[in-house]
C-alpha positions in Angstrom: -25.0 -39.2 44.2 -21.8 -38.1 45.9 -21.2 -39.3 49.9 -19.3 -37.5 52.2 -18.2 -38.9 55.3 -19.1 -37.6 59.0 -15.3 -37.3 59.6 -14.5 -34.4 56.6 -17.3 -32.7 58.2 -16.4 -33.1 61.8 -13.2 -30.6 61.0 -15.5 -27.6 60.4 -15.7 -25.2 63.4 -18.5 -25.1 65.8 -21.3 -23.1 64.5 -21.9 -19.5 65.5 -24.3 -16.8 65.6 -24.5 -15.7 62.0 -24.1 -12.2 60.4 -26.5 -10.7 58.8 -25.6 -10.5 55.1 -26.4 -7.4 52.8 -29.4 -7.2 50.7 -26.9 -7.4 47.7 -25.6 -10.7 48.4 -28.5 -12.6 48.9 -30.5 -11.8 45.9 -31.0 -15.5 45.6 -33.2 -15.5 48.8 -35.6 -13.0 47.4 -39.1 -13.9 45.4 -41.6 -11.5 44.4 -45.2 -11.8 46.0 -48.5 -11.3 43.7 -51.2 -9.9 45.5 -54.2 -9.0 43.4 -56.5 -6.0 44.5 -60.1 -5.1 44.3 -61.5 -1.8 44.3 -62.1 -0.7 48.1 -60.5 -2.8 50.9 -58.2 -5.8 50.6 -57.1 -8.2 53.4 -54.0 -9.3 52.6 -50.8 -11.1 53.9 -47.5 -10.3 53.2 -45.0 -12.9 52.8 -41.7 -10.9 51.9 -39.7 -8.2 53.3 -40.0 -5.5 50.4 -36.8 -4.4 49.6 -37.4 -0.6 50.6 -39.9 -1.2 53.6 -41.4 2.3 52.7 -44.7 2.0 52.3 -44.4 5.0 49.9 -42.2 3.0 47.9 -43.8 -0.5 48.1 -47.1 0.9 46.6 -45.7 3.9 44.6 -47.6 3.2 41.2 -50.2 1.5 42.5 -53.9 3.0 42.6 -53.4 2.5 46.8 -54.8 5.0 48.8 -54.4 4.0 52.4 -52.8 0.9 54.5 -53.6 -0.5 57.7 -52.2 -3.2 60.1 -53.2 -4.5 63.6 -50.5 -4.7 65.9 -51.6 -6.7 69.1 -52.0 -5.1 72.7 -53.2 -6.5 76.0 -56.5 -6.1 75.3 -58.4 -8.5 73.7 -60.5 -8.5 70.1 -63.8 -9.4 70.8 -65.9 -7.4 67.9 -65.2 -6.1 64.7 -65.6 -3.0 63.2 -65.7 -2.7 58.9 -62.7 -0.6 57.6 -64.9 1.7 56.4 -66.2 2.2 60.0 -62.5 3.7 60.5 -61.5 2.0 63.5 -58.2 4.0 62.7 -58.3 5.3 66.0 -58.6 2.4 68.4 -55.8 1.2 70.3 -53.2 -1.4 68.1 -54.2 -0.1 64.8 -51.3 2.0 62.4 -52.2 3.1 59.0 -50.7 5.0 55.8 -52.1 7.4 53.9 -51.3 8.1 49.7 -49.3 11.3 50.1 -52.2 12.6 47.7 -54.2 12.6 50.4 -55.2 15.8 52.8 -54.0 13.2 55.8 -51.3 12.0 54.8 -49.3 13.8 57.7 -51.7 11.4 60.2 -49.3 8.1 58.8 -48.1 6.3 61.6 -47.1 2.6 59.7 -43.3 3.4 58.6 -42.5 -0.3 57.6 -44.5 -2.6 55.7 -42.6 -6.2 57.2 -42.9 -9.8 55.8 -45.3 -12.0 57.4 -47.7 -9.8 58.6 -51.8 -9.1 57.7 -52.9 -5.7 56.0 -55.7 -4.0 55.1 -55.3 -2.3 51.8 -58.1 0.3 50.0 -57.2 0.3 46.3 -59.0 3.2 43.7 -58.7 0.3 40.9 -58.1 -3.5 40.2 -54.4 -4.1 40.2 -51.9 -6.6 40.6 -49.3 -5.9 43.7 -45.7 -7.5 43.2 -43.8 -7.2 45.7 -40.2 -8.1 45.9 -38.6 -9.0 48.5 -36.7 -10.8 51.0 -37.6 -14.4 52.0 -37.8 -14.2 56.2 -39.4 -16.6 58.6 -41.7 -16.0 61.4 -44.1 -18.0 63.8 -47.5 -17.5 64.7 -48.1 -15.8 67.9 -51.1 -15.6 68.9 -53.2 -13.8 71.4 -54.9 -15.8 73.7 -58.9 -15.6 74.6 -59.3 -13.0 71.3 -59.6 -12.4 67.3 -56.1 -12.1 66.0 -55.7 -10.9 62.8 -53.3 -13.3 60.6 -52.6 -14.9 57.2 -51.0 -18.4 56.4 -48.5 -20.1 54.4 -50.4 -22.3 52.0 -50.4 -23.5 48.4 -51.8 -21.0 46.5 -52.9 -23.6 43.8 -54.4 -26.3 46.6 -55.6 -24.1 50.1 -56.6 -26.3 52.8 -60.0 -25.6 54.2 -60.2 -23.9 57.7 -61.6 -27.0 59.6 -58.6 -29.1 58.2 -56.0 -26.5 58.6 -56.9 -26.0 62.3 -58.3 -29.3 63.0 -55.2 -29.8 65.6 -55.9 -27.6 68.1 -58.1 -27.1 70.8 -57.3 -23.9 71.1 -58.8 -22.9 67.3 -61.4 -25.9 67.0 -65.0 -24.0 66.5 -63.6 -20.9 67.2 -65.0 -18.0 64.8 -63.0 -17.1 61.5 -64.3 -14.0 59.5 -63.0 -12.8 55.8 -63.6 -10.0 54.3 -66.3 -9.5 51.9 -67.2 -6.6 49.7 -65.7 -4.6 52.6 -67.4 -6.3 55.5 -66.0 -8.6 58.1 -68.0 -11.9 57.5 -68.4 -14.7 59.8 -67.2 -18.1 57.7 -69.5 -20.6 58.4 -69.1 -23.4 56.1 -65.3 -24.2 57.9 -64.9 -27.2 55.9 -65.3 -25.6 52.8 -64.0 -22.0 53.0 -59.9 -22.3 52.1 -57.5 -20.2 54.0 -56.2 -18.3 50.7 -52.9 -17.7 50.1 -51.9 -14.1 50.0 -55.1 -13.0 52.1 -55.7 -11.9 55.9 -58.6 -13.3 58.4 -59.7 -12.9 62.1 -59.1 -16.2 64.1 -60.3 -16.5 67.5 -58.1 -18.4 69.9 -59.4 -19.6 73.0 -56.2 -20.2 74.9 -52.8 -19.6 75.0 -51.4 -21.8 71.8 -48.4 -21.9 69.6 -50.0 -23.6 67.0 -48.8 -22.9 63.4 -51.1 -25.5 61.1 -50.9 -29.0 60.3 -47.0 -28.7 59.6 -44.7 -27.2 62.2 -41.7 -25.9 61.2 -38.5 -25.1 63.4 -35.1 -23.8 62.8 -32.2 -22.7 64.9 -32.5 -19.2 65.4 -33.6 -16.1 63.7 -35.7 -15.8 60.3 -33.4 -17.7 57.7 -31.5 -21.3 57.7 -27.7 -18.7 58.0 -24.6 -21.1 58.1 -22.5 -17.7 58.6 -18.8 -18.1 58.0 -18.4 -20.5 60.1 -21.3 -23.1 61.1 -20.8 -26.5 60.0 -24.8 -27.8 60.5 -28.4 -26.5 60.7 -31.6 -28.6 61.5 -34.6 -28.2 60.5 -37.4 -29.7 62.6 -40.9 -30.9 61.1 -43.5 -31.9 63.4 -47.4 -32.8 62.2 -49.5 -31.5 64.6 -52.6 -32.0 62.9 -55.0 -35.0 62.9 -54.1 -37.4 59.8 -50.8 -38.2 58.3 -49.0 -35.9 55.6 -46.4 -36.0 53.8 -43.4 -33.9 53.2 -41.0 -32.9 50.7 -38.2 -30.4 50.6 -37.5 -28.2 47.3 -34.7 -26.7 46.6 -35.4 -23.5 44.5 -32.3 -21.9 43.8 -30.1 -25.2 43.8 -27.2 -22.3 44.2 -26.5 -23.3 47.6 -24.1 -26.5 47.7 -25.5 -28.5 50.5 -26.0 -31.9 52.0 -27.6 -34.0 54.3 -27.5 -36.4 56.7 -29.0 -39.9 56.4 -29.0 -42.7 58.8 -28.6 -46.5 57.6 -30.9 -48.5 60.2 -29.3 -51.6 58.6 -25.7 -50.8 59.1 -25.8 -48.3 61.8 -23.8 -45.5 60.0 -24.5 -41.7 58.7 -23.4 -40.9 56.0 -23.9 -37.1 53.9 -25.4 -36.9 50.4 -25.7 -34.4 48.3 -29.4 -32.6 48.4 -31.4 -33.4 45.6 -33.6 -31.0 43.6 -36.6 -32.1 45.5 -36.6 -34.5 48.3 -38.9 -36.5 49.8 -39.2 -36.8 54.0 -41.9 -39.4 53.5 -45.2 -40.1 55.5 -45.3 -38.4 58.9 -47.8 -39.8 61.7 -49.8 -37.2 63.6 -48.4 -36.1 66.3 -44.9 -37.5 65.0 -41.7 -35.5 64.2 -38.9 -35.6 61.4 -35.4 -33.8 61.4 -33.5 -32.4 58.2 -30.2 -32.0 59.1 -28.3 -29.7 56.6 -24.3 -29.1 55.9 -22.8 -26.6 53.8 -20.4 -27.9 51.1 -17.6 -24.8 51.3 -15.0 -26.5 49.2 -17.3 -26.4 46.1 -18.0 -22.5 46.6 -17.4 -20.6 43.3 -17.9 -17.2 44.9 -17.9 -15.5 48.4 -21.3 -15.9 49.4 -24.1 -18.4 48.1 -27.4 -18.3 49.1 -31.2 -20.7 48.1 -34.8 -20.9 49.1 -36.4 -23.9 50.1 -39.8 -24.9 50.2 -41.3 -27.0 52.5 -44.6 -28.4 51.1 -47.2 -30.9 52.3 -49.9 -33.0 50.8 -52.4 -31.1 52.4 -51.9 -27.5 51.5 -49.3 -26.0 53.6 -46.2 -24.1 51.7 -43.2 -22.4 53.2 -40.7 -20.7 52.0 -37.4 -20.9 53.9 -34.0 -19.0 52.9 -30.5 -20.1 53.2 -27.6 -18.5 53.3 -23.3 -18.9 53.8 -20.3 -17.7 53.3 -16.7 -19.0 52.7 -14.2 -19.2 55.1 -11.6 -16.2 55.0 -8.6 -17.4 53.1 
């Protein structure tokens, strides 16, 4: 693989906050999320930001008559009401009603956002396909409360509830509720119940917590890895917040943004930059330990004004996070 010296990259200008890139320029940072809906109520976790966030557009053509989400306020949630009990006047709830319903004028939910849980009432079985932009957001827990949340996990091998929360004293042993046949049902087998991809749950949090799961991912700023016009380096931080070792891989899904990563040679003490492969094995990360991945853009390899890609960060214990990366070419 081609190696580039650090000196060449030091010629890049200081990294500035990146500008927002228009949708048309970010096609490589989109993906389609498929969510199976059953008749009646469904608790789903929408991971992507729809191209048009208007619920009437998102659910156009789908047999969906109502959508609701919960915005946490200062009042902790201790008890749950099933969707059919219509808790929509309770503080924190925001709802959307299909235009065909006589109460459609009561709709207060005006946008479907990425990384949010929703209750969706369907009149027929349907697979909801949402094309949207990938956006990164860390979980924000309300202490001493049940939290309406979803998780970024591997749909093929999601982690069990107990294993996912083993690294957090604020969540260990706390109540977890799953929607079953329209009713919130307490999960009693925490070691055997998976935190399914695209599903939403009510999860208890005993005290203040910033727990993100067995893998805690951090990026410099915002909801994407945005190099903008002048940013030279962006660093991903990955911490094993669990109780057992895990392995981490970073896969460049689109391979459409020329990237290199920093390599430090322990034997020689030298630093170099190597082309990012299709899949980079970050190795085993012990419990409580952290690794970082410093990435740089090869703007000299750009063939157009803007390039973007998607990075998939996965662990062997079921965490799977998509992260958008994009950059612009320096003006000539």
